[in-house]
LUMBA-964145 format. One record per residue (C-alpha): x, y, z; residue number from 1. Coordinates in steps of 0.2 Angstrom, whole numbers. Layout:
px, py, pz, k
X, Y, Z, NUM .
...
***
This chain:
px, py, pz, k
0, 0, 0, 1 .
5, 18, 0, 2 .
10, 31, 12, 3 .
2, 34, 29, 4 .
-17, 37, 29, 5 .
-23, 55, 32, 6 .
-39, 63, 32, 7 .
-44, 82, 30, 8 .
-60, 86, 40, 9 .
-63, 101, 28, 10 .
-64, 90, 13, 11 .
-78, 77, 19, 12 .
-94, 78, 29, 13 .
-91, 71, 46, 14 .
-104, 65, 58, 15 .
-106, 75, 74, 16 .
-116, 76, 90, 17 .
-130, 63, 91, 18 .
-126, 57, 74, 19 .
-109, 51, 79, 20 .
-105, 32, 77, 21 .
-96, 22, 89, 22 .
-79, 16, 85, 23 .
-76, -3, 83, 24 .
-58, -10, 85, 25 .
-51, -28, 83, 26 .
-34, -35, 86, 27 .
-26, -46, 72, 28 .
-13, -59, 78, 29 .
2, -55, 67, 30 .
5, -73, 63, 31 .
15, -79, 48, 32 .
15, -64, 36, 33 .
26, -50, 29, 34 .
20, -37, 41, 35 .
29, -46, 56, 36 .
46, -40, 60, 37 .
54, -57, 65, 38 .
72, -49, 68, 39 .
66, -38, 83, 40 .
74, -43, 99, 41 .
57, -41, 107, 42 .
48, -53, 95, 43 .
42, -69, 103, 44 .
35, -85, 97, 45 .
21, -86, 84, 46 .
14, -103, 91, 47 .
17, -103, 110, 48 .
0, -100, 119, 49 .
8, -86, 129, 50 .
9, -75, 114, 51 .
-9, -78, 109, 52 .
-14, -74, 128, 53 .
-4, -58, 128, 54 .
-13, -50, 113, 55 .
-30, -56, 117, 56 .
-30, -50, 135, 57 .
-22, -34, 130, 58 .
-36, -31, 117, 59 .
-49, -36, 130, 60 .
-41, -24, 143, 61 .
-44, -10, 130, 62 .
-62, -16, 127, 63 .
-59, -21, 109, 64 .
-73, -29, 100, 65 .
-64, -45, 94, 66 .
-47, -54, 93, 67 .
-44, -61, 75, 68 .
-34, -76, 68, 69 .
-30, -78, 50, 70 .
-26, -96, 43, 71 .
-17, -105, 29, 72 .
-21, -123, 25, 73 .
-4, -127, 18, 74 .
14, -121, 21, 75 .
20, -111, 6, 76 .
35, -116, -4, 77 .
47, -104, -11, 78 .
58, -111, -25, 79 .
55, -129, -18, 80 .
59, -124, 0, 81 .
47, -120, 14, 82 .
43, -102, 13, 83 .
53, -92, 26, 84 .
37, -85, 34, 85 .
30, -102, 37, 86 .
45, -110, 46, 87 .
36, -109, 63, 88 .
21, -118, 57, 89 .
2, -114, 57, 90 .
-8, -120, 73, 91 .
-26, -125, 72, 92 .
-38, -110, 73, 93 .
-52, -119, 83, 94 .
-39, -126, 96, 95 .
-32, -108, 99, 96 .
-48, -100, 100, 97 .
-56, -113, 112, 98 .
-41, -111, 123, 99 .
-42, -92, 123, 100 .
-61, -93, 128, 101 .
-55, -100, 145, 102 .
-43, -86, 149, 103 .
-54, -71, 142, 104 .
-71, -65, 147, 105 .
-79, -53, 135, 106 .
-68, -50, 119, 107 .
-75, -59, 103, 108 .
-65, -73, 96, 109 .
-64, -73, 77, 110 .
-56, -87, 66, 111 .
-53, -90, 48, 112 .
-60, -106, 41, 113 .
-61, -111, 22, 114 .
-77, -115, 13, 115 .
-69, -123, -1, 116 .
-61, -138, 8, 117 .
-73, -141, 22, 118 .
-91, -147, 25, 119 .
-105, -136, 32, 120 .
-110, -148, 46, 121 .
-92, -149, 53, 122 .
-89, -130, 53, 123 .
-107, -127, 60, 124 .
-104, -139, 74, 125 .
-86, -132, 78, 126 .
-91, -114, 78, 127 .
-107, -118, 87, 128 .
-97, -127, 101, 129 .
-84, -112, 102, 130 .
-99, -100, 103, 131 .
-106, -110, 118, 132 .
-89, -112, 126, 133 .
-86, -93, 125, 134 .
-103, -87, 130, 135 .
-108, -81, 113, 136 .
-91, -73, 107, 137 .
-87, -83, 92, 138 .
-85, -76, 74, 139 .
-81, -85, 58, 140 .
-71, -77, 44, 141 .
-78, -86, 29, 142 .
-64, -88, 15, 143 .
-63, -97, -1, 144 .
-48, -104, -11, 145 .
-44, -107, -29, 146 .
-27, -114, -26, 147 .
-24, -131, -32, 148 .
-8, -133, -22, 149 .
-18, -130, -6, 150 .
-31, -143, -12, 151 .
-18, -157, -13, 152 .
-19, -158, 6, 153 .
-37, -164, 5, 154 .
-46, -179, -1, 155 .
-55, -171, -15, 156 .
-39, -162, -21, 157 .
-40, -150, -35, 158 .
-48, -133, -34, 159 .
-63, -122, -39, 160 .
-63, -108, -52, 161 .
-64, -91, -45, 162 .
-83, -89, -49, 163 .
-87, -106, -43, 164 .
-79, -105, -26, 165 .
-91, -91, -21, 166 .
-106, -101, -27, 167 .
-100, -115, -16, 168 .
-96, -103, -1, 169 .
-114, -95, -3, 170 .
-122, -112, -2, 171 .
-110, -118, 12, 172 .
-115, -104, 23, 173 .
-134, -107, 19, 174 .
-132, -125, 25, 175 .
-122, -120, 40, 176 .
-136, -108, 45, 177 .
-149, -122, 44, 178 .
-139, -132, 56, 179 .
-138, -117, 68, 180 .
-156, -113, 67, 181 .
-163, -131, 66, 182 .
-162, -136, 84, 183 .
-178, -144, 90, 184 .
-190, -155, 80, 185 .
-185, -148, 63, 186 .
-174, -158, 51, 187 .
-160, -150, 42, 188 .
-164, -152, 24, 189 .
-154, -145, 9, 190 .
-153, -151, -9, 191 .
-142, -140, -20, 192 .
-128, -140, -33, 193 .
-114, -141, -20, 194 .
-122, -150, -5, 195 .
-136, -163, -2, 196 .
-140, -164, 16, 197 .
-153, -172, 27, 198 .
-149, -172, 46, 199 .
-152, -164, 63, 200 .
-144, -149, 72, 201 .
-131, -154, 84, 202 .
-133, -139, 96, 203 .
-146, -127, 103, 204 .
-143, -108, 99, 205 .
-129, -99, 108, 206 .
-132, -83, 118, 207 .
-130, -73, 102, 208 .
-140, -85, 91, 209 .
-126, -91, 81, 210 .
-108, -85, 77, 211 .
-105, -68, 69, 212 .
-100, -70, 51, 213 .
-86, -61, 44, 214 .
-79, -60, 26, 215 .
-64, -53, 17, 216 .
-66, -47, -1, 217 .
-63, -32, -11, 218 .
-69, -40, -28, 219 .
-86, -39, -34, 220 .
-90, -57, -30, 221 .
-83, -54, -13, 222 .
-93, -39, -10, 223 .
-109, -48, -16, 224 .
-106, -62, -5, 225 .
-103, -51, 10, 226 .
-119, -41, 6, 227 .
-129, -57, 6, 228 .
-121, -67, 21, 229 .
-109, -57, 32, 230 .
-111, -47, 47, 231 .
-94, -38, 44, 232 .
-83, -36, 29, 233 .
-64, -33, 29, 234 .
-55, -22, 16, 235 .
-38, -16, 11, 236 .
-44, 1, 6, 237 .
-33, 13, 15, 238 .
-37, 31, 9, 239 .
-51, 41, 15, 240 .
-58, 43, -2, 241 .
-57, 25, -7, 242 .
-63, 20, 10, 243 .
-79, 31, 8, 244 .
-82, 24, -10, 245 .
-80, 6, -4, 246 .
-91, 9, 12, 247 .
-105, 16, 1, 248 .
-104, 2, -11, 249 .
-106, -12, 1, 250 .
-119, -4, 11, 251 .
-129, -1, -5, 252 .
-127, -19, -10, 253 .
-133, -25, 8, 254 .
-148, -13, 6, 255 .
-152, -20, -11, 256 .
-154, -37, -3, 257 .
-167, -31, 9, 258 .
-154, -29, 24, 259 .
-152, -15, 36, 260 .
-135, -8, 30, 261 .
-130, -4, 48, 262 .
-129, -23, 50, 263 .
-115, -25, 38, 264 .
-100, -18, 47, 265 .
-84, -12, 37, 266 .
-67, -15, 44, 267 .
-52, -10, 35, 268 .
-35, -17, 40, 269 .
-23, -5, 47, 270 .
-7, -2, 56, 271 .
-3, 11, 69, 272 .
14, 19, 73, 273 .
14, 30, 88, 274 .
28, 42, 94, 275 .
30, 56, 106, 276 .
32, 69, 91, 277 .
26, 68, 73, 278 .
44, 67, 67, 279 .
48, 52, 79, 280 .
32, 43, 73, 281 .
37, 45, 55, 282 .
55, 39, 58, 283 .
48, 24, 68, 284 .
37, 20, 53, 285 .
51, 21, 41, 286 .
62, 9, 52, 287 .
48, -3, 53, 288 .
44, -4, 35, 289 .
63, -7, 31, 290 .
64, -21, 44, 291 .
48, -28, 37, 292 .
56, -29, 19, 293 .
74, -34, 21, 294 .
85, -35, 5, 295 .
82, -54, 5, 296 .
63, -52, 7, 297 .
63, -39, -7, 298 .
71, -52, -19, 299 .
60, -66, -13, 300 .
44, -55, -16, 301 .
49, -52, -34, 302 .
53, -70, -37, 303 .
35, -74, -34, 304 .
30, -63, -49, 305 .
45, -66, -60, 306 .
43, -85, -57, 307 .
62, -87, -57, 308 .
77, -86, -46, 309 .
83, -68, -44, 310 .
97, -69, -30, 311 .
110, -62, -42, 312 .
102, -45, -43, 313 .
105, -30, -31, 314 .
90, -27, -20, 315 .
96, -9, -19, 316 .
97, -8, -38, 317 .
84, -7, -53, 318 .
71, -20, -57, 319 .
78, -36, -65, 320 .
81, -34, -84, 321 .
76, -52, -88, 322 .
59, -58, -93, 323 .
47, -67, -81, 324 .
44, -86, -82, 325 .
25, -88, -84, 326 .
23, -107, -83, 327 .
33, -111, -67, 328 .
27, -101, -52, 329 .
41, -98, -39, 330 .
30, -99, -24, 331 .
17, -113, -21, 332 .
2, -108, -10, 333 .
1, -90, -15, 334 .
-11, -85, -29, 335 .
-8, -70, -40, 336 .
-24, -60, -44, 337 .
-19, -54, -61, 338 .
-9, -59, -76, 339 .
10, -59, -71, 340 .
14, -49, -87, 341 .
2, -35, -81, 342 .
9, -36, -64, 343 .
27, -34, -70, 344 .
22, -20, -82, 345 .
14, -11, -68, 346 .
30, -13, -57, 347 .
41, -7, -70, 348 .
31, 9, -73, 349 .
30, 12, -55, 350 .
48, 10, -51, 351 .
53, 21, -66, 352 .
41, 35, -61, 353 .
47, 35, -43, 354 .
66, 31, -47, 355 .
63, 16, -35, 356 .
75, 2, -32, 357 .
69, -16, -30, 358 .
68, -14, -11, 359 .
60, 3, -11, 360 .
47, -3, -23, 361 .
43, -19, -13, 362 .
42, -8, 3, 363 .
29, 3, -6, 364 .
19, -12, -13, 365 .
18, -20, 4, 366 .
16, -6, 17, 367 .
-1, -8, 25, 368 .
-12, 8, 27, 369 .
-5, 16, 43, 370 .
-10, 29, 55, 371 .
7, 37, 60, 372 .
9, 51, 73, 373 .
7, 56, 91, 374 .
-7, 47, 101, 375 .
-18, 62, 99, 376 .
-15, 63, 80, 377 .
-19, 44, 78, 378 .
-34, 46, 88, 379 .
-40, 61, 78, 380 .
-37, 51, 61, 381 .
-46, 36, 67, 382 .
-61, 45, 73, 383 .
-62, 55, 57, 384 .
-62, 39, 46, 385 .
-77, 32, 56, 386 .
-87, 48, 57, 387 .
-84, 52, 38, 388 .
-91, 35, 34, 389 .
-75, 27, 27, 390 .
-76, 13, 40, 391 .
-86, 7, 55, 392 .
-70, 1, 63, 393 .
-52, -5, 61, 394 .
-43, -22, 62, 395 .
-26, -17, 69, 396 .
-12, -27, 63, 397 .
4, -25, 74, 398 .
22, -28, 67, 399 .
28, -36, 82, 400 .
22, -52, 91, 401 .
13, -51, 103, 402 .
16, -34, 110, 403 .
14, -23, 94, 404 .
-2, -15, 100, 405 .
3, -11, 118, 406 .
8, 7, 113, 407 .
-9, 10, 104, 408 .
-19, 2, 119, 409 .
-10, 12, 132, 410 .
-9, 29, 122, 411 .
-22, 30, 109, 412 .
-37, 21, 117, 413 .
-38, 32, 132, 414 .
-40, 47, 121, 415 .
-53, 39, 111, 416 .
-62, 35, 127, 417 .
-60, 53, 134, 418 .
-69, 60, 118, 419 .
-83, 47, 120, 420 .
-78, 39, 103, 421 .
-75, 22, 111, 422 .
-82, 12, 125, 423 .
-75, 12, 142, 424 .
-84, -4, 147, 425 .
-92, -18, 137, 426 .
-111, -15, 137, 427 .
-115, -33, 134, 428 .
-108, -50, 135, 429 .
-108, -57, 117, 430 .
-99, -51, 101, 431 .
-116, -46, 93, 432 .
-118, -35, 108, 433 .
-101, -27, 105, 434 .
-105, -24, 87, 435 .
-123, -18, 89, 436 .
-129, -33, 78, 437 .
-146, -41, 80, 438 .
-148, -59, 86, 439 .
-153, -70, 71, 440 .
-171, -76, 71, 441 .
-177, -60, 80, 442 .
-188, -47, 72, 443 .
-173, -36, 68, 444 .
-162, -49, 62, 445 .
-173, -61, 53, 446 .
-173, -53, 35, 447 .
-158, -59, 25, 448 .
-156, -64, 7, 449 .
-148, -81, 3, 450 .
***
C-alpha cells in the first residue's frame, strides 16, 4: 500500500453530535505474514500459547470488539523450499480460540475457516461449540480458495474456479445456518448444486443466536457475498476517499438485498505507529517498513511474480532486466490475482516513475495503510475515518508479536475514550452486543437474502 493514511476534516462531511457512530476495534494476531518483524529482539513465538494470551488479554483490557486469527491450509513453498514466513508452522484455529475462551471473558474470538475444503456440518458444529464455550463470542471469517496446491492436502484435491468458489461458499453458509437454526424437532434439509444434506442440528442456539459471520473481499463477487451473508466485511482500502467509496458500495449492496446496511460492518485493516512527536512517529514507521522488507525479502517477493530465481540482482538496484517465467510459479500456496505480465508492467512503470530500487518498490507495494503520529493525531485520524463513513472500525495489525499493539492500547485508546468515541466498558456479553448486531431469528435480524 502507499503512504500513511490521512484525512482532512474540511474535505468530507463528518458525523457530529447525536449522529456520531461508535468506533469498533479488533486485534489481528500477526501470525505468519510479511508485516511481522521477526528480527526484533522483542519478538516472541508465533505458536506458543503465551503469545496468543498476551494479545487477546491486552485487546480485552482495551475493550476491543474481537481478537482475530488468519489461517493458511498449507505451508507455502518458495523455489522448492518451505517459505521463510512459514517455518514456525500454522496452529489450528479452533484449538487456539477454544483455549483463549477459557482465559478471556468478553472479547470476541474470530477465526478464519475455508469453505472450499470443508463441510458445512463440521464447521457449523465447531463454531457452534466455540460459541457456547465462550458465552456467545465466536465469529467465523468465511474464506474461499482457488489454489490447487492447497487442495492437494485434502481428499478431493483440485480446486474451484474463482466464480465457482463463491457459489460454493454461498451455499455452504446457507447450509451452516440451517444447522444453527434447526435445533428442536426440525430436520435440516438442503438439496443444492454443492451439498445434499438431510440431518439434525447438533446444538441449541448460543447466547448470540449463532456466530458472527465475517468476510474478506474487495472483488465484486466478494462484496456480493458479504452483502448477502456477512455481518462484517474486511477491506484493504486505505485512503479516506477509497474507503468512503467502498463503504457506500457495500452498504448499498446490503440494502439492495433487503438488509439493514448498519448490520454489515466495514473493517479496513490498518497499522498504527505512535511516537512522542510527529517526526519520531514518522521515523519509527520508516524503520519498521525497512525491517519488514529486508533485502532478501525484497528479492523473494519479486521471485513470486517473475517465477524465477533472482538472487544475483542487487536489491538496492533497478528491477531485473530479464523476462518473467509464466509457466513455473516460484511460490506454491500464493495466488496471483492478475496476469504476471500485467503485474510486471505495472511494477516497471511504478519503479521508473518514482526512481525506485527493488527494495524501495517492494516496501511501497507491501506497506499496509498506517496511522502514523502522536497518540492524539492517531486518535483524531481514526475518529475522522469512522465519522466520515469510510469505515465502521479497524482491524489493527501489529508488526511485532505479541506486544505490537501495547503502545496503541496504552496511548491512543484512552484518548478515544475521553472524547466518547470508544467504549470504556463492554455494554453486553456477546460479540453481537459489542458490534450492535441483532440476534438471528429475531424481528430485527430475521430478514436476510440467501
